[in-house]
C-alpha positions as CSV (number, residue, x, y, z in Angstrom):
1,M,0.2,-0.4,-0.2
2,G,3.0,2.5,0.5
3,N,5.0,1.8,-2.7
4,I,1.5,2.0,-3.9
5,R,0.6,5.6,-2.2
6,A,4.5,6.9,-3.2
7,A,4.2,6.5,-7.1
8,T,1.0,8.1,-7.3
9,R,3.4,11.1,-5.6
10,Y,6.0,10.9,-7.9
11,A,3.8,10.4,-10.6
12,T,1.4,13.5,-9.5
13,A,4.6,15.6,-9.3
14,L,6.1,14.3,-12.5
15,L,3.6,15.2,-14.4
16,G,2.6,18.5,-11.9
17,V,6.3,19.5,-13.3
18,A,6.0,18.1,-16.9
19,V,2.7,20.8,-17.0
20,E,4.7,23.3,-15.7
21,R,7.0,23.4,-18.3
22,N,4.7,22.5,-20.9
23,E,6.4,19.3,-22.0
24,L,3.4,16.9,-21.5
25,D,4.0,15.1,-24.7
26,A,7.6,15.1,-24.2
27,V,7.7,13.7,-20.6
28,A,5.0,11.0,-21.9
29,G,7.2,9.8,-24.5
30,D,10.1,9.6,-22.7
31,V,7.6,7.9,-19.4
32,S,6.4,5.3,-22.3
33,F,9.9,5.0,-23.5
34,L,10.9,3.8,-19.6
35,G,8.4,1.6,-19.4
36,E,9.0,0.1,-23.1
37,L,12.7,-0.7,-21.4
38,I,11.4,-1.8,-18.5
39,G,8.9,-4.5,-19.8
40,K,11.7,-5.4,-22.8
41,V,14.3,-5.7,-21.0
42,P,14.1,-7.6,-18.1
43,D,18.1,-7.1,-16.9
44,F,17.1,-4.0,-16.4
45,A,14.0,-4.5,-14.3
46,L,16.1,-6.6,-12.5
47,F,18.8,-3.9,-12.2
48,L,16.3,-1.5,-10.5
49,K,14.8,-3.5,-7.9
50,S,18.5,-4.5,-6.9
51,P,19.4,-3.5,-3.1
52,V,23.6,-5.2,-4.2
53,V,24.3,-2.1,-6.5
54,S,25.3,0.7,-4.7
55,K,23.1,4.7,-5.5
56,E,26.8,5.2,-7.4
57,R,26.9,3.0,-9.8
58,K,22.7,2.8,-10.8
59,R,23.3,6.5,-11.1
60,K,25.9,6.6,-13.8
61,A,24.2,3.4,-15.4
62,L,21.1,5.1,-15.4
63,K,23.4,8.0,-17.3
64,E,25.0,6.6,-19.6
65,V,21.3,3.8,-20.9
66,L,19.5,7.0,-20.7
67,A,21.5,10.0,-22.3
68,G,20.1,10.7,-25.7
69,K,16.5,8.8,-24.8
70,T,15.2,10.7,-22.9
71,G,15.0,14.6,-22.2
72,N,16.2,16.1,-19.0
73,T,13.2,16.7,-16.6
74,V,13.0,12.6,-17.0
75,M,16.5,11.8,-16.7
76,A,16.5,14.3,-13.4
77,F,13.6,12.5,-12.3
78,V,14.9,8.9,-12.5
79,L,18.3,10.4,-10.8
80,L,16.0,11.6,-8.3
81,L,14.5,8.1,-7.5
82,A,18.1,6.5,-7.8
83,A,19.1,8.8,-5.3
84,K,16.3,8.1,-3.2
85,D,16.4,4.3,-3.2
86,R,12.7,4.2,-5.3
87,E,14.1,3.6,-8.5
88,A,12.9,0.1,-8.1
89,L,9.4,2.2,-7.7
90,L,9.2,2.9,-11.7
91,P,6.9,-0.1,-12.9
92,P,4.5,2.3,-10.5
93,I,5.0,5.2,-11.1
94,I,4.7,4.9,-14.8
95,S,1.6,3.5,-14.8
96,E,-0.1,5.7,-12.5
97,F,1.9,8.5,-14.8
98,Q,0.1,7.4,-17.7
99,R,-3.2,7.2,-16.4
100,L,-3.0,10.6,-14.6
101,R,-1.9,12.1,-17.9
102,D,-5.1,10.0,-19.9
103,L,-7.0,11.9,-16.1
104,K,-5.9,15.0,-17.4
105,M,-6.6,15.7,-20.8
106,G,-9.5,13.7,-20.7
107,I,-8.6,9.9,-22.5
108,L,-11.0,7.3,-21.2
109,N,-8.9,3.6,-21.6
110,V,-11.5,1.0,-23.1
111,S,-10.7,-2.5,-23.0
112,A,-13.1,-4.6,-25.9
113,R,-13.9,-8.2,-26.1
114,A,-15.6,-9.8,-29.2
115,A,-16.4,-13.1,-30.1
116,S,-14.8,-12.6,-34.6
117,K,-12.5,-10.1,-34.9
118,F,-14.2,-6.0,-35.0
119,S,-14.1,-4.6,-38.7
120,P,-12.7,-1.2,-38.9
121,D,-16.2,0.2,-39.5
122,Q,-16.9,-1.6,-36.5
123,E,-14.2,-0.1,-34.1
124,K,-15.0,3.5,-35.5
125,R,-18.8,2.8,-34.4
126,L,-18.1,1.6,-31.1
127,I,-15.1,4.4,-30.4
128,D,-17.7,7.4,-31.9
129,Q,-20.3,5.9,-29.3
130,L,-18.5,6.1,-26.1
131,E,-17.3,9.0,-27.1
132,R,-20.7,10.5,-27.7
133,S,-21.8,8.7,-24.0
134,T,-19.1,9.1,-22.1
135,G,-17.7,12.9,-22.7
136,K,-14.8,11.7,-23.2
137,K,-12.0,10.7,-26.1
138,V,-11.2,7.1,-26.0
139,R,-8.4,5.3,-26.6
140,L,-9.9,1.7,-27.9
141,N,-7.7,-1.7,-27.1
142,V,-9.3,-4.2,-28.8
143,G,-9.4,-8.4,-28.3
144,Q,-10.7,-11.5,-29.4
145,D,-12.4,-13.6,-26.9
146,R,-14.2,-16.8,-28.3
147,S,-15.6,-17.8,-25.4
148,L,-18.5,-14.9,-25.8
149,V,-20.1,-17.4,-28.7
150,A,-21.0,-14.2,-30.3
151,G,-21.1,-10.5,-29.5
152,F,-19.0,-8.2,-26.9
153,T,-17.9,-6.8,-24.0
154,V,-16.9,-3.1,-23.1
155,K,-14.7,-2.8,-19.6
156,Y,-13.8,0.1,-19.0
157,E,-13.7,2.3,-15.4
158,D,-16.4,0.6,-13.2
159,T,-18.1,0.1,-16.7
160,V,-19.3,-3.0,-18.0
161,W,-21.1,-3.3,-21.1
162,D,-22.1,-7.0,-22.5
163,A,-23.9,-7.7,-25.3
164,S,-22.3,-11.0,-25.8
165,V,-24.4,-14.4,-26.6
166,K,-22.8,-16.0,-23.7
167,R,-24.4,-13.6,-21.0
168,Q,-27.4,-13.8,-22.7
169,L,-27.4,-17.4,-22.4
170,E,-26.4,-17.0,-18.7
171,L,-29.2,-14.9,-18.3
172,L,-32.1,-17.3,-20.2
173,G,-30.5,-20.6,-18.1
174,D,-31.3,-18.4,-14.8
175,R,-34.7,-17.7,-15.4
176,L,-35.7,-21.2,-16.4
177,A,-34.2,-22.1,-13.5
178,G,-35.4,-19.3,-11.3
179,R,-33.4,-17.4,-10.3
180,D,-34.1,-14.1,-11.3
């Protein structure tokens, strides 16, 4: 719980600095790069968490790895985390920063699953409908789930739309069994 709080505080601070310096897009890009680096290079993620590596050695290695790949704001931020022994918090800080940025920008992350692949027209119509109903810009993540039989589900925040045949069959089964 404490790490989540700390990650939220650091992410909020980084977002505030990025907005103040009018660097939100650049910082968001750098933060995404860091997230990809941590996700694609397991040794880098282990390095961040390692208590064996000294602060100075981590600082030097981070400077070398990030030089020319991130801007000054993110570089200074990562070095600050290393100086405070908080570099292991980078993954949750990155997630929280992206969530807060999306919130600030009015972007709603939506997950949709369908029994068969959506056509581009279906995706566009779904995005348009979601944007009209939520009043936000929608970032849609589409996946396939054959267990739905037919239809689709949509999830965002604490809302679920279930227009799947699987769910309709479950409801019908409940009604027939008298479990309304």
